[in-house]
C-alpha angles and dihedrals in degrees: 000000000000126000122190140208099215144187138221130169136186103172108034102312147359147239115214130184124197146109116263153170120195119265112243111236116243137069107358120237116212113245136155119266144071137302130194110236092180136012101171140102127280085266094045122228135307089041118228093239090056092050101047096037124204126107116343097041121131110253113233094003097172098181096052093044091053092047092049092050097047102035135222098329093058111110089233090063101093136181129209110293117276143144133212121210118199129181139157113249122216088252088067094250124121116239124208127196122183120204108212130349106216134175093288097043092112091058091047091053095047091050109035104021089053093048092053099038096246107158105168145017128228098192145359128216118202122204098195143332102267120123094253089060105039113020093092095058092106089066092064088088088072091057096058129079109273138209105213092193097054092028092227136120117255136212129030119338120264114255117237119191124196144134123277095260094050092048091051091051092047090050089058096042098040108025091158090063088061097052092253098116111109097011120155098266092054093046091052089052089051093050090054088063087071095048116124096195112127093210132017112334113269122230094265092052092048091052090051091051093051096046103039104048124160114265113262110252126220115238136190101254134137118270105228132180104206117212132181119233121222105257097203098071091262112150123257132180136234111190088337093308107127116222137173124211109223114208115213135164116260092189123339093280101045137063120211128177136234124190135230126196143152132071124297110287092024099054119151117210116193120185111162102168121033143132097175135013113236121229098253092051091044091054092050093048090052089055093047091048089061090052093045131266113219100184129025117179115189140182116247125175104176129036093225141024094302107132129232124189094220107029138045122248131218096272093051095049093044087053090057091048092054091048100047097033107215115189101261139357144216131168131208124188149215111302090225091058107047143357111260145171119248131220094212111134093008103116128209095218089168094126109241086155116078123203109286115240 
């Protein structure tokens, strides 16, 4: 049984709290638990400005310089923040849930999924609608069973859970993931591109456009079943795994969500982007603290008391740790400030998730 002190960052670094022993390298053995698929900034690390040089680079950026020198397997090379949950269902089949699919999700999958023999996803949880959380959604088609002849995904659609605002944003950004691509209105607009009328289309032309539309084409896209999360910390279930969405402020004008899951005493709390904990989340964390929190993963932008208007700093996250008393702690900092190790790809297959009924 392996427990892990882990790391997750949304701003420039992360504070993670858990119990761990190091994973022995070699052939992975499937166990229940969590794995960090990304622990980096919204830009990822190394940052572009540190790679290309010139004005705007970070002077003396130790983390990025080490990552550039050693390549993608260096622990200072970090992807957008993300977490994988894995547990064995009562039907004997492994379940996999990914929290967030950001801009670097493809790289995370090719590195860490491959290492740990993860070939598919059952569901995705989104924390908010920023690019570092949703811009990898197109890659979900590669994590569903696939018919190479028809070039279409097979089996039931993947479930994707998010708040109303994030779903609205995703509908605009990825209409084809909502089944809207090639609907009648769009096809009529396309047919008008072939219209020869010099002025507004006459009635005959309009009838022709409506009755002789191009045939809808099949495309290789993910099949997703979109579901709204309760935004008041009420529980919801994914394949019988009970979760709570945890609303927090990500700047004074924006609400993001963390997630909590696992049984009392082995609870995992994941809050990747926050500047302030909201009252409902605060109340629930107080309750869980009395039952025992095993793992608490927190956002942390600066390694000191320096303030950010949209992220927590070290002092603020340490204050939450002292208050809610998870079992162990470890902090990791901004890649521009100090050279660090990363917990990406180091799983916590310590089994806080029992078999679902």
